[in-house]
N, C-alpha and C positions, 0 to 999 in steps of 0.2 A: 504494500500500500504506500504509494509515493504521493506526496503533496507537492504541488507546483508553487514555488516561492516566487512572488513577484519582485522584480528588480526595482529599486527605488528610482523614481524619475530624476531625482537630483543626481544620482550616481550615473545614470544613463547620459545625462547632459554634460557631465563633467568632462569627459574625453572629447565629445563632439564639439563643444564650444571652445575648449582650450587649444585644440589642434595638436595636442600631445600624442606621441606614439603610444599605442596600447601595448603593455607588457605581454610577452609570450612565455608561458610556463610549460616546460617539458614534464609531462606526467607519466612518462614511460616506466619510471621506477616507483610510482606512488603506491601501487598494489592495494594494501588493506585500507588506506584512508582516501581512496580515490573518490568515493561518493561525496564525502564532506568537502574535499578539495574542489570538486566540480561545482558544488553549490556556491562556494566562496568565489570561484572564478566568474561564475555567472553573475553573482551579486556585484562584483567589482567591474564587470564588463571587460575582463581580460581574456586573452586568447589562450586556447589549450593546444599543445602539440603532443600527440600520443606516440609519435615515433621519435626515437633518439636521434638528435642532430646536434653537432658541436657548434654550429655557427648561427643557427636561427633563433635560439631561445635566450631569454633574459634571466630566467630562473629554472634551475633543475631541482625537482622535488623528489626526495628519497623517503621511502617509508621505513626502510631498515637502516642498518649501520652504514655509515659513509666512511670509507677509508681513502686517505689522501693517495692519489696515484691510480685509483681504479678508473679514472677518466682523465683526459687531458684538458682540464679547464683553463690552463694557462694561455691557451690560444684565443680565448674570448674574454669579454668583460662580464660574463654571466655570473650569477650568484647561486649558491647551493643552500638549501634550507637547513643544513646541519653542519656542525663543526666536525673535522676529522676525528674518528674514534667514538663519536657520540652515539649512544644507544637510545633509541626512542626519544 
């Protein structure tokens, strides 16, 4: 049973009026928290990328442990939602 959450009109207008680039979040590693993450992305009006890509995403979302070196993030200015070695 899923309920559809309406996106706030203020948030929808935020990116349209400002002309700012909408952040892209790589959710290919999100796994267990993907449903909550998708609701948040929808509410913020951000874009989701479900395939892993090193150059297109602004944020890489990991649900499990993130180890430094398991991806080459040095090539991009993207951010990761965890610190290296952090568990949940």
